Backbone as CSV, one residue per row, in Angstrom:
resi,resn,N_x,N_y,N_z,CA_x,CA_y,CA_z,C_x,C_y,C_z
1,UNK,15.304,15.949,6.387,15.221,14.446,6.524,14.546,14.343,5.239
2,UNK,14.948,12.829,4.496,14.370,12.415,3.289,13.962,11.053,3.341
3,UNK,13.094,10.841,2.820,12.206,9.493,2.980,12.303,8.872,1.526
4,UNK,12.628,7.709,1.461,12.456,7.164,0.009,11.553,5.824,0.553
5,UNK,10.388,5.908,-0.394,9.280,4.891,-0.284,8.858,4.424,-1.536
6,UNK,8.494,3.090,-1.508,7.663,2.533,-2.716,7.915,1.051,-2.740
7,UNK,7.797,0.717,-4.152,7.807,-0.937,-4.522,8.470,-1.386,-5.570
8,UNK,8.976,-2.417,-5.513,9.413,-3.119,-6.493,8.717,-4.192,-6.881
9,UNK,8.787,-4.798,-8.035,7.969,-5.874,-8.502,9.160,-6.865,-8.980
10,UNK,9.203,-7.831,-8.042,10.012,-9.226,-8.524,9.567,-10.386,-8.581
11,UNK,10.180,-11.182,-9.930,9.361,-12.532,-10.342,9.766,-13.461,-8.861
12,UNK,8.863,-13.948,-8.435,8.595,-15.026,-7.158,9.937,-16.015,-7.651
13,UNK,10.261,-16.588,-8.899,11.263,-17.493,-9.089,12.603,-16.670,-8.769
14,UNK,12.536,-15.523,-8.956,13.990,-14.851,-8.677,13.769,-14.384,-6.933
15,UNK,13.147,-14.450,-6.283,13.096,-13.915,-4.823,14.380,-14.375,-4.329
16,UNK,14.517,-15.503,-4.228,16.035,-16.079,-3.360,17.083,-15.206,-3.739
17,UNK,17.362,-14.791,-5.043,18.713,-14.159,-5.535,18.315,-12.908,-5.122
18,UNK,17.238,-12.309,-5.096,17.107,-10.947,-4.729,17.465,-10.907,-3.290
19,UNK,16.619,-11.630,-2.229,16.977,-11.628,-0.824,18.380,-11.582,-0.585
20,UNK,19.308,-12.495,-0.991,20.444,-12.577,-0.838,21.255,-11.614,-1.217
21,UNK,21.118,-10.625,-2.151,21.631,-9.423,-2.646,21.211,-8.493,-1.867
22,UNK,19.912,-8.356,-1.416,19.292,-7.361,-0.706,19.851,-7.411,0.800
23,UNK,20.399,-8.564,1.404,21.065,-8.574,2.662,22.201,-7.734,2.645
24,UNK,23.038,-8.371,1.445,24.311,-7.518,1.373,24.183,-6.097,1.385
25,UNK,23.219,-5.434,0.469,23.117,-4.138,0.530,22.514,-3.537,1.429
26,UNK,21.702,-4.038,2.311,20.996,-3.137,3.721,22.134,-3.310,4.525
27,UNK,22.882,-4.329,4.869,24.031,-4.233,5.718,25.052,-3.087,5.377
28,UNK,25.128,-3.116,4.006,26.204,-2.175,3.639,25.749,-0.667,3.888
29,UNK,24.430,-0.569,3.519,23.895,0.640,3.427,23.846,1.572,4.812
30,UNK,23.443,0.374,5.943,23.081,0.783,7.197,24.387,1.493,7.776
31,UNK,25.685,0.871,7.183,26.734,1.556,7.775,27.262,3.108,7.371
32,UNK,26.386,3.429,6.192,26.252,4.805,5.508,26.293,5.926,6.591
33,UNK,27.240,6.916,6.398,26.971,7.993,6.891,25.619,8.663,6.633
34,UNK,24.700,9.218,7.570,23.067,9.863,7.433,22.300,8.617,7.140
35,UNK,22.578,7.513,7.060,21.624,6.396,6.974,20.787,6.112,8.248
36,UNK,19.683,6.519,8.410,18.947,6.124,9.629,18.048,4.769,9.422
37,UNK,17.571,4.514,8.244,16.524,3.263,8.367,16.884,2.927,6.634
38,UNK,16.893,1.694,6.299,17.227,1.129,5.064,16.364,0.012,5.099
39,UNK,15.328,-0.488,4.446,14.605,-1.646,4.769,13.874,-2.120,3.403
40,UNK,13.682,-3.492,3.250,12.813,-4.002,2.290,12.084,-5.146,2.776
41,UNK,10.650,-5.132,2.351,9.908,-6.118,2.647,9.157,-6.706,1.963
42,UNK,8.938,-8.033,1.821,8.045,-8.800,1.082,6.464,-8.595,1.448
43,UNK,5.701,-8.209,0.480,4.218,-8.135,0.824,3.598,-9.664,1.023
44,UNK,3.041,-9.846,2.364,2.407,-10.850,2.580,0.911,-11.112,1.540
45,UNK,0.602,-10.358,0.948,-0.377,-10.336,-0.025,-0.048,-10.748,-1.452
46,UNK,0.924,-10.188,-1.973,1.898,-10.311,-3.181,2.916,-10.773,-3.170
47,UNK,3.320,-11.828,-3.399,4.811,-12.136,-3.226,5.704,-11.564,-4.252
48,UNK,5.276,-11.016,-5.029,6.203,-10.451,-6.027,6.522,-8.986,-5.769
49,UNK,5.659,-8.391,-4.781,5.891,-6.909,-4.543,6.818,-6.835,-3.373
50,UNK,7.846,-6.044,-3.500,8.659,-5.772,-2.162,8.561,-4.158,-1.991
51,UNK,8.341,-4.093,-0.534,8.346,-2.628,-0.217,9.609,-1.677,0.110
52,UNK,9.765,-0.812,-0.158,11.115,0.096,-0.064,10.690,0.841,0.823
53,UNK,11.515,1.278,2.238,11.706,2.321,2.995,12.774,2.458,3.395
54,UNK,13.249,3.754,3.121,14.473,4.517,3.616,14.206,5.895,4.301
55,UNK,15.239,6.128,5.299,15.355,7.296,5.877,16.752,7.797,5.693
56,UNK,16.792,9.183,5.350,18.162,9.738,5.170,18.325,10.881,5.755
57,UNK,19.451,11.349,6.482,19.432,12.938,7.189,19.371,13.850,6.269
58,UNK,19.987,13.801,4.925,19.892,15.022,4.153,19.690,14.165,2.461
59,UNK,19.227,15.131,1.754,19.585,14.734,0.230,20.842,14.606,-0.251
60,UNK,21.914,15.268,0.523,23.400,14.901,-0.006,23.981,13.583,0.408
61,UNK,23.194,13.054,1.682,23.584,11.754,2.030,23.005,10.637,1.295
62,UNK,21.728,10.772,0.868,20.925,10.221,-0.438,21.924,9.973,-1.515
63,UNK,22.174,11.191,-1.970,23.094,11.354,-3.322,24.389,10.728,-3.132
64,UNK,25.209,10.626,-2.108,26.267,9.780,-1.825,26.149,8.599,-1.877
65,UNK,24.885,7.982,-1.359,24.429,6.741,-1.346,24.543,5.973,-2.746
66,UNK,24.112,7.015,-3.648,23.956,6.565,-5.248,25.350,6.357,-5.832
67,UNK,26.424,6.679,-5.274,27.863,6.676,-5.847,28.759,5.483,-5.169
68,UNK,28.129,4.751,-4.038,28.988,3.897,-3.349,29.238,2.430,-4.306
69,UNK,30.263,1.864,-3.865,30.469,0.434,-4.718,29.512,-0.165,-4.425
70,UNK,28.773,-0.310,-3.260,27.794,-1.540,-2.854,26.404,-1.140,-3.598
71,UNK,26.209,0.037,-4.029,25.171,0.620,-5.075,25.361,0.135,-6.453
72,UNK,26.491,0.052,-7.044,26.873,-0.188,-8.349,26.663,-2.053,-8.189
73,UNK,27.199,-2.833,-7.366,26.774,-4.182,-7.057,25.105,-4.548,-7.193
74,UNK,24.557,-3.726,-6.454,23.153,-3.922,-6.293,22.385,-3.513,-7.463
75,UNK,22.859,-2.506,-8.081,22.107,-2.288,-9.726,22.306,-3.525,-10.547
76,UNK,23.826,-4.021,-10.336,24.133,-5.106,-11.170,22.933,-6.429,-11.055
77,UNK,23.086,-6.493,-9.551,22.233,-7.853,-9.029,20.453,-7.668,-9.728
78,UNK,20.382,-6.473,-9.471,18.965,-6.237,-9.892,18.625,-6.476,-11.409
79,UNK,19.496,-6.033,-12.158,19.454,-5.957,-13.742,19.746,-7.632,-13.931
80,UNK,19.785,-8.545,-13.303,20.016,-9.803,-13.770,18.837,-10.690,-13.269
81,UNK,17.990,-9.831,-12.565,16.690,-10.376,-12.199,15.409,-10.181,-13.150
82,UNK,14.413,-11.237,-12.900,13.218,-10.772,-13.456,12.249,-9.869,-12.855
83,UNK,12.336,-8.557,-13.211,11.667,-7.698,-12.527,10.345,-6.884,-13.398
84,UNK,9.418,-6.525,-12.635,8.187,-5.737,-13.115,8.724,-4.349,-13.036
85,UNK,7.715,-3.579,-12.569,7.542,-2.430,-12.330,8.498,-1.804,-11.052
86,UNK,8.711,-0.729,-11.009,9.397,-0.093,-9.951,8.919,1.415,-9.672
87,UNK,8.140,1.406,-8.477,7.464,2.749,-8.225,8.411,3.495,-6.985
88,UNK,9.437,4.344,-6.996,9.904,4.790,-5.793,9.598,6.303,-5.766
89,UNK,9.432,6.809,-4.699,9.068,8.431,-4.425,10.187,8.882,-3.383
90,UNK,10.433,10.159,-3.423,11.339,10.749,-2.394,10.320,11.807,-1.753
91,UNK,10.511,11.759,-0.395,9.949,12.762,0.182,10.722,13.802,1.022
92,UNK,10.677,14.901,1.147,11.299,15.717,2.039,10.517,16.414,3.113
93,UNK,11.001,15.938,4.275,10.299,15.945,5.578,10.829,17.119,6.792
94,UNK,10.296,18.090,7.021,10.654,18.701,7.814,9.774,18.904,9.500
95,UNK,8.799,17.852,9.353,8.456,17.848,10.731,7.966,16.463,11.131
96,UNK,8.003,15.886,12.389,7.968,14.683,12.642,7.018,14.524,13.698
97,UNK,5.930,13.695,13.639,4.969,13.826,14.978,4.590,12.074,14.862
98,UNK,4.240,12.001,16.203,3.568,10.522,16.529,2.210,10.546,16.041
99,UNK,2.116,9.110,15.935,0.610,8.717,15.404,-0.171,8.036,16.646
């Protein structure tokens, strides 16, 4: 299992454009083979920060996600926004427990 987690920084003036593009991206990605969770959430403390959280069955599924047409559209949408830093990490998980 692969987890992608991190943050994006988006200028609040562009957040509505981001939200519209993100809705399309999330819906399309959730239909992909191997996608278990795909979600973005705006921070309640810092409105410019978006938390990213994804769960994929395998690295191959995540790699395939990067080549989809909706990913190309997503990248173009992000390039048109005023964005700050982006911090994403990939975690390979072999065991899951409850908290």
